[in-house]
ChimeraX commands (.cxc) that place a marker at each C-alpha (Angstrom):
marker #1 position -55.36,21.80,-51.13 radius 0.5
marker #1 position -54.09,24.10,-53.57 radius 0.5
marker #1 position -50.02,24.70,-52.81 radius 0.5
marker #1 position -48.89,27.93,-53.79 radius 0.5
marker #1 position -45.06,28.77,-54.10 radius 0.5
marker #1 position -44.62,32.68,-53.07 radius 0.5
marker #1 position -41.41,34.00,-54.51 radius 0.5
marker #1 position -40.12,37.33,-53.06 radius 0.5
marker #1 position -37.01,39.36,-51.49 radius 0.5
marker #1 position -39.66,41.25,-49.29 radius 0.5
marker #1 position -40.57,39.74,-46.14 radius 0.5
marker #1 position -43.30,42.22,-45.48 radius 0.5
marker #1 position -45.01,41.24,-48.71 radius 0.5
marker #1 position -44.12,37.30,-48.17 radius 0.5
marker #1 position -45.50,37.48,-44.56 radius 0.5
marker #1 position -48.70,39.16,-46.00 radius 0.5
marker #1 position -49.55,36.58,-48.68 radius 0.5
marker #1 position -48.68,33.82,-46.51 radius 0.5
marker #1 position -51.12,34.96,-43.96 radius 0.5
marker #1 position -53.91,35.69,-46.59 radius 0.5
marker #1 position -53.31,32.23,-48.48 radius 0.5
marker #1 position -52.97,30.05,-45.25 radius 0.5
marker #1 position -56.36,31.85,-43.96 radius 0.5
marker #1 position -57.94,30.63,-47.27 radius 0.5
marker #1 position -57.38,27.15,-46.83 radius 0.5
marker #1 position -53.53,27.22,-49.20 radius 0.5
marker #1 position -50.53,25.56,-48.37 radius 0.5
marker #1 position -48.13,28.03,-49.07 radius 0.5
marker #1 position -43.99,27.52,-49.34 radius 0.5
marker #1 position -42.15,30.43,-49.74 radius 0.5
marker #1 position -38.31,31.66,-51.26 radius 0.5
marker #1 position -36.49,34.93,-50.93 radius 0.5
marker #1 position -34.40,34.04,-54.38 radius 0.5
marker #1 position -34.54,32.65,-57.63 radius 0.5
marker #1 position -32.25,29.54,-56.74 radius 0.5
marker #1 position -34.52,28.59,-53.52 radius 0.5
marker #1 position -37.74,28.95,-55.88 radius 0.5
marker #1 position -36.46,26.56,-58.33 radius 0.5
marker #1 position -35.40,24.04,-55.67 radius 0.5
marker #1 position -38.72,24.21,-53.84 radius 0.5
marker #1 position -40.79,24.23,-57.25 radius 0.5
marker #1 position -39.22,20.65,-58.30 radius 0.5
marker #1 position -39.30,19.32,-54.48 radius 0.5
marker #1 position -42.66,20.33,-53.73 radius 0.5
marker #1 position -44.35,20.55,-57.16 radius 0.5
marker #1 position -46.86,23.78,-56.59 radius 0.5
marker #1 position -50.15,24.12,-57.61 radius 0.5
marker #1 position -49.35,27.91,-58.59 radius 0.5
marker #1 position -46.30,30.45,-58.61 radius 0.5
marker #1 position -46.45,34.07,-57.37 radius 0.5
marker #1 position -42.52,35.71,-58.58 radius 0.5
marker #1 position -41.20,38.86,-57.84 radius 0.5
marker #1 position -38.82,39.95,-60.79 radius 0.5
marker #1 position -35.98,41.70,-58.57 radius 0.5
marker #1 position -34.76,38.72,-56.73 radius 0.5
marker #1 position -30.93,39.07,-55.01 radius 0.5
marker #1 position -29.44,36.34,-57.11 radius 0.5
marker #1 position -31.09,36.08,-60.37 radius 0.5
marker #1 position -33.69,38.07,-62.82 radius 0.5
marker #1 position -37.31,36.58,-61.94 radius 0.5
marker #1 position -37.73,36.24,-65.76 radius 0.5
marker #1 position -34.48,33.48,-65.28 radius 0.5
marker #1 position -36.61,31.92,-63.03 radius 0.5
marker #1 position -39.61,31.74,-64.97 radius 0.5
marker #1 position -37.27,30.04,-68.16 radius 0.5
marker #1 position -36.36,27.74,-65.68 radius 0.5
marker #1 position -39.65,26.62,-64.46 radius 0.5
marker #1 position -41.05,26.42,-68.11 radius 0.5
marker #1 position -38.08,24.08,-69.16 radius 0.5
marker #1 position -40.29,21.30,-67.06 radius 0.5
marker #1 position -43.54,22.84,-65.92 radius 0.5
marker #1 position -46.71,24.27,-66.84 radius 0.5
marker #1 position -47.57,25.25,-63.67 radius 0.5
marker #1 position -49.41,29.05,-63.63 radius 0.5
marker #1 position -46.92,31.57,-62.96 radius 0.5
marker #1 position -48.75,34.75,-61.50 radius 0.5
marker #1 position -45.79,37.58,-61.50 radius 0.5
marker #1 position -45.78,39.86,-59.16 radius 0.5
marker #1 position -43.46,43.15,-59.29 radius 0.5
marker #1 position -42.74,46.73,-59.09 radius 0.5
marker #1 position -41.72,46.96,-62.58 radius 0.5
marker #1 position -44.63,48.87,-64.72 radius 0.5
marker #1 position -43.14,49.46,-68.49 radius 0.5
marker #1 position -44.88,47.41,-70.48 radius 0.5
marker #1 position -41.47,45.93,-71.79 radius 0.5
marker #1 position -40.79,44.19,-68.66 radius 0.5
marker #1 position -44.55,42.94,-68.50 radius 0.5
marker #1 position -44.32,41.96,-72.41 radius 0.5
marker #1 position -40.52,40.20,-71.42 radius 0.5
marker #1 position -41.99,38.16,-68.43 radius 0.5
marker #1 position -45.09,36.96,-70.30 radius 0.5
marker #1 position -43.20,36.02,-73.63 radius 0.5
marker #1 position -40.46,33.65,-71.26 radius 0.5
marker #1 position -43.86,31.56,-69.85 radius 0.5
marker #1 position -45.71,34.06,-67.00 radius 0.5
marker #1 position -49.45,33.45,-67.21 radius 0.5
marker #1 position -50.43,36.87,-65.72 radius 0.5
marker #1 position -48.88,40.02,-64.14 radius 0.5
marker #1 position -49.95,42.30,-61.37 radius 0.5
marker #1 position -47.65,45.36,-60.09 radius 0.5
marker #1 position -47.00,46.68,-56.83 radius 0.5
marker #1 position -48.62,48.23,-55.11 radius 0.5
marker #1 position -51.25,45.81,-55.15 radius 0.5
marker #1 position -54.67,45.14,-53.87 radius 0.5
marker #1 position -54.89,41.69,-51.97 radius 0.5
marker #1 position -58.47,40.75,-53.18 radius 0.5
marker #1 position -57.48,41.36,-56.81 radius 0.5
marker #1 position -54.33,39.36,-56.78 radius 0.5
marker #1 position -56.29,36.43,-54.51 radius 0.5
marker #1 position -59.09,36.25,-57.53 radius 0.5
marker #1 position -56.35,36.23,-60.33 radius 0.5
marker #1 position -54.31,33.38,-58.44 radius 0.5
marker #1 position -57.75,31.67,-58.39 radius 0.5
marker #1 position -58.69,32.34,-61.96 radius 0.5
marker #1 position -54.79,31.12,-62.96 radius 0.5
marker #1 position -55.24,28.09,-60.91 radius 0.5
marker #1 position -58.88,27.35,-62.56 radius 0.5
marker #1 position -57.35,27.69,-65.75 radius 0.5
marker #1 position -54.77,24.87,-64.83 radius 0.5
marker #1 position -57.56,22.34,-64.66 radius 0.5
marker #1 position -58.66,20.38,-67.23 radius 0.5
marker #1 position -62.64,22.14,-67.71 radius 0.5
marker #1 position -65.53,20.23,-69.22 radius 0.5
marker #1 position -66.22,20.18,-72.56 radius 0.5
marker #1 position -62.77,21.38,-73.47 radius 0.5
marker #1 position -61.05,17.88,-73.62 radius 0.5
marker #1 position -62.93,16.95,-76.65 radius 0.5
marker #1 position -61.36,20.35,-78.43 radius 0.5
marker #1 position -65.42,22.25,-78.41 radius 0.5
marker #1 position -65.34,25.59,-76.31 radius 0.5
marker #1 position -68.80,27.20,-75.57 radius 0.5
marker #1 position -68.98,30.68,-75.23 radius 0.5
marker #1 position -72.64,31.01,-75.02 radius 0.5
marker #1 position -72.61,33.54,-77.74 radius 0.5
marker #1 position -70.68,31.16,-80.31 radius 0.5
marker #1 position -68.70,27.51,-80.31 radius 0.5
marker #1 position -65.40,26.95,-81.31 radius 0.5
marker #1 position -64.64,23.39,-82.76 radius 0.5
marker #1 position -60.75,22.92,-82.68 radius 0.5
marker #1 position -60.36,19.45,-83.97 radius 0.5
marker #1 position -63.08,20.26,-86.83 radius 0.5
marker #1 position -61.68,23.77,-87.37 radius 0.5
marker #1 position -65.53,25.37,-87.10 radius 0.5
marker #1 position -67.04,28.44,-85.62 radius 0.5
marker #1 position -70.75,28.28,-84.89 radius 0.5
marker #1 position -72.69,31.09,-84.09 radius 0.5
marker #1 position -76.41,31.45,-83.95 radius 0.5
marker #1 position -76.68,27.55,-85.07 radius 0.5
marker #1 position -74.67,28.85,-88.24 radius 0.5
marker #1 position -71.30,28.00,-89.68 radius 0.5
marker #1 position -69.03,31.33,-89.63 radius 0.5
marker #1 position -66.65,31.57,-92.13 radius 0.5
marker #1 position -63.16,32.65,-91.01 radius 0.5
marker #1 position -59.73,33.06,-93.64 radius 0.5
marker #1 position -56.95,31.16,-92.63 radius 0.5
marker #1 position -55.47,33.62,-90.76 radius 0.5
marker #1 position -58.47,34.60,-88.86 radius 0.5
marker #1 position -58.94,31.03,-87.95 radius 0.5
marker #1 position -54.81,30.42,-86.97 radius 0.5
marker #1 position -55.32,33.78,-84.49 radius 0.5
marker #1 position -58.64,32.49,-82.94 radius 0.5
marker #1 position -56.90,28.71,-82.62 radius 0.5
marker #1 position -53.86,30.26,-80.21 radius 0.5
marker #1 position -56.41,32.92,-78.45 radius 0.5
marker #1 position -58.36,29.58,-77.56 radius 0.5
marker #1 position -55.92,27.40,-77.01 radius 0.5
marker #1 position -54.93,30.09,-73.94 radius 0.5
marker #1 position -58.21,30.84,-72.92 radius 0.5
marker #1 position -58.19,33.32,-69.92 radius 0.5
marker #1 position -54.54,33.86,-70.80 radius 0.5
marker #1 position -52.57,36.61,-71.70 radius 0.5
marker #1 position -51.21,36.34,-74.83 radius 0.5
marker #1 position -48.18,39.00,-75.56 radius 0.5
marker #1 position -48.24,40.44,-78.96 radius 0.5
marker #1 position -45.16,39.12,-80.32 radius 0.5
marker #1 position -46.27,35.61,-79.24 radius 0.5
marker #1 position -49.74,36.15,-81.19 radius 0.5
marker #1 position -47.54,37.41,-84.52 radius 0.5
marker #1 position -44.64,35.01,-84.52 radius 0.5
marker #1 position -47.27,31.79,-84.10 radius 0.5
marker #1 position -49.89,33.09,-86.63 radius 0.5
marker #1 position -47.74,35.21,-89.20 radius 0.5
marker #1 position -44.49,33.14,-88.65 radius 0.5
marker #1 position -40.68,34.00,-86.33 radius 0.5
marker #1 position -40.32,37.54,-89.02 radius 0.5
marker #1 position -43.28,39.47,-87.86 radius 0.5
marker #1 position -42.35,40.27,-83.88 radius 0.5
marker #1 position -43.52,44.09,-84.24 radius 0.5
marker #1 position -45.97,44.09,-86.91 radius 0.5
marker #1 position -48.90,44.89,-84.10 radius 0.5
marker #1 position -51.33,46.66,-87.20 radius 0.5
marker #1 position -51.84,43.07,-88.22 radius 0.5
marker #1 position -53.51,42.23,-84.82 radius 0.5
marker #1 position -55.42,45.75,-84.69 radius 0.5
marker #1 position -56.72,44.42,-87.92 radius 0.5
marker #1 position -57.34,40.89,-87.94 radius 0.5
marker #1 position -58.58,41.30,-83.99 radius 0.5
marker #1 position -61.52,43.76,-85.49 radius 0.5
marker #1 position -62.33,41.44,-88.01 radius 0.5
marker #1 position -62.83,38.66,-85.47 radius 0.5
marker #1 position -64.78,40.85,-82.76 radius 0.5
marker #1 position -67.13,41.94,-86.02 radius 0.5
marker #1 position -68.08,38.20,-86.64 radius 0.5
marker #1 position -67.86,36.87,-83.47 radius 0.5
marker #1 position -68.86,39.64,-80.64 radius 0.5
marker #1 position -72.49,40.92,-80.20 radius 0.5
marker #1 position -71.27,44.06,-79.27 radius 0.5
marker #1 position -67.83,44.21,-81.37 radius 0.5
marker #1 position -67.28,47.76,-79.70 radius 0.5
marker #1 position -67.76,46.77,-76.49 radius 0.5
marker #1 position -65.88,42.76,-76.53 radius 0.5
marker #1 position -66.53,40.44,-74.16 radius 0.5
marker #1 position -64.16,37.50,-75.53 radius 0.5
marker #1 position -61.87,39.36,-77.24 radius 0.5
marker #1 position -60.13,41.44,-74.72 radius 0.5
marker #1 position -56.92,44.16,-75.34 radius 0.5
marker #1 position -55.03,44.69,-72.53 radius 0.5
marker #1 position -53.35,48.11,-74.25 radius 0.5
marker #1 position -49.57,47.58,-74.91 radius 0.5
marker #1 position -49.29,43.88,-74.20 radius 0.5
marker #1 position -51.51,41.41,-75.82 radius 0.5
marker #1 position -54.44,40.25,-76.21 radius 0.5
marker #1 position -57.30,37.51,-73.75 radius 0.5
marker #1 position -59.58,35.65,-74.72 radius 0.5
marker #1 position -62.51,34.99,-72.19 radius 0.5
marker #1 position -65.25,32.68,-72.58 radius 0.5
marker link #1:1,2 radius 0.2
marker link #1:2,3 radius 0.2
marker link #1:3,4 radius 0.2
marker link #1:4,5 radius 0.2
marker link #1:5,6 radius 0.2
marker link #1:6,7 radius 0.2
marker link #1:7,8 radius 0.2
marker link #1:8,9 radius 0.2
marker link #1:9,10 radius 0.2
marker link #1:10,11 radius 0.2
marker link #1:11,12 radius 0.2
marker link #1:12,13 radius 0.2
marker link #1:13,14 radius 0.2
marker link #1:14,15 radius 0.2
marker link #1:15,16 radius 0.2
marker link #1:16,17 radius 0.2
marker link #1:17,18 radius 0.2
marker link #1:18,19 radius 0.2
marker link #1:19,20 radius 0.2
marker link #1:20,21 radius 0.2
marker link #1:21,22 radius 0.2
marker link #1:22,23 radius 0.2
marker link #1:23,24 radius 0.2
marker link #1:24,25 radius 0.2
marker link #1:25,26 radius 0.2
marker link #1:26,27 radius 0.2
marker link #1:27,28 radius 0.2
marker link #1:28,29 radius 0.2
marker link #1:29,30 radius 0.2
marker link #1:30,31 radius 0.2
marker link #1:31,32 radius 0.2
marker link #1:32,33 radius 0.2
marker link #1:33,34 radius 0.2
marker link #1:34,35 radius 0.2
marker link #1:35,36 radius 0.2
marker link #1:36,37 radius 0.2
marker link #1:37,38 radius 0.2
marker link #1:38,39 radius 0.2
marker link #1:39,40 radius 0.2
marker link #1:40,41 radius 0.2
marker link #1:41,42 radius 0.2
marker link #1:42,43 radius 0.2
marker link #1:43,44 radius 0.2
marker link #1:44,45 radius 0.2
marker link #1:45,46 radius 0.2
marker link #1:46,47 radius 0.2
marker link #1:47,48 radius 0.2
marker link #1:48,49 radius 0.2
marker link #1:49,50 radius 0.2
marker link #1:50,51 radius 0.2
marker link #1:51,52 radius 0.2
marker link #1:52,53 radius 0.2
marker link #1:53,54 radius 0.2
marker link #1:54,55 radius 0.2
marker link #1:55,56 radius 0.2
marker link #1:56,57 radius 0.2
marker link #1:57,58 radius 0.2
marker link #1:58,59 radius 0.2
marker link #1:59,60 radius 0.2
marker link #1:60,61 radius 0.2
marker link #1:61,62 radius 0.2
marker link #1:62,63 radius 0.2
marker link #1:63,64 radius 0.2
marker link #1:64,65 radius 0.2
marker link #1:65,66 radius 0.2
marker link #1:66,67 radius 0.2
marker link #1:67,68 radius 0.2
marker link #1:68,69 radius 0.2
marker link #1:69,70 radius 0.2
marker link #1:70,71 radius 0.2
marker link #1:71,72 radius 0.2
marker link #1:72,73 radius 0.2
marker link #1:73,74 radius 0.2
marker link #1:74,75 radius 0.2
marker link #1:75,76 radius 0.2
marker link #1:76,77 radius 0.2
marker link #1:77,78 radius 0.2
marker link #1:78,79 radius 0.2
marker link #1:79,80 radius 0.2
marker link #1:80,81 radius 0.2
marker link #1:81,82 radius 0.2
marker link #1:82,83 radius 0.2
marker link #1:83,84 radius 0.2
marker link #1:84,85 radius 0.2
marker link #1:85,86 radius 0.2
marker link #1:86,87 radius 0.2
marker link #1:87,88 radius 0.2
marker link #1:88,89 radius 0.2
marker link #1:89,90 radius 0.2
marker link #1:90,91 radius 0.2
marker link #1:91,92 radius 0.2
marker link #1:92,93 radius 0.2
marker link #1:93,94 radius 0.2
marker link #1:94,95 radius 0.2
marker link #1:95,96 radius 0.2
marker link #1:96,97 radius 0.2
marker link #1:97,98 radius 0.2
marker link #1:98,99 radius 0.2
marker link #1:99,100 radius 0.2
marker link #1:100,101 radius 0.2
marker link #1:101,102 radius 0.2
marker link #1:102,103 radius 0.2
marker link #1:103,104 radius 0.2
marker link #1:104,105 radius 0.2
marker link #1:105,106 radius 0.2
marker link #1:106,107 radius 0.2
marker link #1:107,108 radius 0.2
marker link #1:108,109 radius 0.2
marker link #1:109,110 radius 0.2
marker link #1:110,111 radius 0.2
marker link #1:111,112 radius 0.2
marker link #1:112,113 radius 0.2
marker link #1:113,114 radius 0.2
marker link #1:114,115 radius 0.2
marker link #1:115,116 radius 0.2
marker link #1:116,117 radius 0.2
marker link #1:117,118 radius 0.2
marker link #1:118,119 radius 0.2
marker link #1:119,120 radius 0.2
marker link #1:120,121 radius 0.2
marker link #1:121,122 radius 0.2
marker link #1:122,123 radius 0.2
marker link #1:123,124 radius 0.2
marker link #1:124,125 radius 0.2
marker link #1:125,126 radius 0.2
marker link #1:126,127 radius 0.2
marker link #1:127,128 radius 0.2
marker link #1:128,129 radius 0.2
marker link #1:129,130 radius 0.2
marker link #1:130,131 radius 0.2
marker link #1:131,132 radius 0.2
marker link #1:132,133 radius 0.2
marker link #1:133,134 radius 0.2
marker link #1:134,135 radius 0.2
marker link #1:135,136 radius 0.2
marker link #1:136,137 radius 0.2
marker link #1:137,138 radius 0.2
marker link #1:138,139 radius 0.2
marker link #1:139,140 radius 0.2
marker link #1:140,141 radius 0.2
marker link #1:141,142 radius 0.2
marker link #1:142,143 radius 0.2
marker link #1:143,144 radius 0.2
marker link #1:144,145 radius 0.2
marker link #1:145,146 radius 0.2
marker link #1:146,147 radius 0.2
marker link #1:147,148 radius 0.2
marker link #1:148,149 radius 0.2
marker link #1:149,150 radius 0.2
marker link #1:150,151 radius 0.2
marker link #1:151,152 radius 0.2
marker link #1:152,153 radius 0.2
marker link #1:153,154 radius 0.2
marker link #1:154,155 radius 0.2
marker link #1:155,156 radius 0.2
marker link #1:156,157 radius 0.2
marker link #1:157,158 radius 0.2
marker link #1:158,159 radius 0.2
marker link #1:159,160 radius 0.2
marker link #1:160,161 radius 0.2
marker link #1:161,162 radius 0.2
marker link #1:162,163 radius 0.2
marker link #1:163,164 radius 0.2
marker link #1:164,165 radius 0.2
marker link #1:165,166 radius 0.2
marker link #1:166,167 radius 0.2
marker link #1:167,168 radius 0.2
marker link #1:168,169 radius 0.2
marker link #1:169,170 radius 0.2
marker link #1:170,171 radius 0.2
marker link #1:171,172 radius 0.2
marker link #1:172,173 radius 0.2
marker link #1:173,174 radius 0.2
marker link #1:174,175 radius 0.2
marker link #1:175,176 radius 0.2
marker link #1:176,177 radius 0.2
marker link #1:177,178 radius 0.2
marker link #1:178,179 radius 0.2
marker link #1:179,180 radius 0.2
marker link #1:180,181 radius 0.2
marker link #1:181,182 radius 0.2
marker link #1:182,183 radius 0.2
marker link #1:183,184 radius 0.2
marker link #1:184,185 radius 0.2
marker link #1:185,186 radius 0.2
marker link #1:186,187 radius 0.2
marker link #1:187,188 radius 0.2
marker link #1:188,189 radius 0.2
marker link #1:189,190 radius 0.2
marker link #1:190,191 radius 0.2
marker link #1:191,192 radius 0.2
marker link #1:192,193 radius 0.2
marker link #1:193,194 radius 0.2
marker link #1:194,195 radius 0.2
marker link #1:195,196 radius 0.2
marker link #1:196,197 radius 0.2
marker link #1:197,198 radius 0.2
marker link #1:198,199 radius 0.2
marker link #1:199,200 radius 0.2
marker link #1:200,201 radius 0.2
marker link #1:201,202 radius 0.2
marker link #1:202,203 radius 0.2
marker link #1:203,204 radius 0.2
marker link #1:204,205 radius 0.2
marker link #1:205,206 radius 0.2
marker link #1:206,207 radius 0.2
marker link #1:207,208 radius 0.2
marker link #1:208,209 radius 0.2
marker link #1:209,210 radius 0.2
marker link #1:210,211 radius 0.2
marker link #1:211,212 radius 0.2
marker link #1:212,213 radius 0.2
marker link #1:213,214 radius 0.2
marker link #1:214,215 radius 0.2
marker link #1:215,216 radius 0.2
marker link #1:216,217 radius 0.2
marker link #1:217,218 radius 0.2
marker link #1:218,219 radius 0.2
marker link #1:219,220 radius 0.2
marker link #1:220,221 radius 0.2
marker link #1:221,222 radius 0.2
marker link #1:222,223 radius 0.2
marker link #1:223,224 radius 0.2
marker link #1:224,225 radius 0.2
marker link #1:225,226 radius 0.2
view
């Protein structure tokens, strides 16, 4: 059974989440502050964490960093903070997804299910091969095949593709992509990303103007979807 750790200091939200999650056969633990969340995570080893950023004893971003020091458990941020900078900060710290309050319960539960699925080993990916149905990415061989033919990618295009594919389904922040692909001094050159994402879409998407696999989250980053 999937265990969820809910971290929020608003009793009404915690109550609603606990009721809805238990009704869907999840095991649920709850904490009202950051220290309690870190303690419960270590003791109970949840499969996914739903985390508010505005906690009474510490910022939720610090909780993310504390968790990321020892676990890759999926972290779904649930916060009233709407600014792009706040979202990017949480994602850079290691969050996997971000939902703003007020939220729809159905959407939140769908995102939670997706986060849990992404954390599970998927067939075909264990040997480094990801098949979208339209093209195949062989991470070990560093090759892309579309329609039975190899697709020629530049080293930068490949590096960008590799980072996105290895984080399949997760939102990867612009700053993280820039640092991983171009280096630590390239944290703000978002125009690089726009140019190279357009090139990847032209080479791999069936309809580059309506991409199915290389998704833009405006002001935040990009997501690869199989």
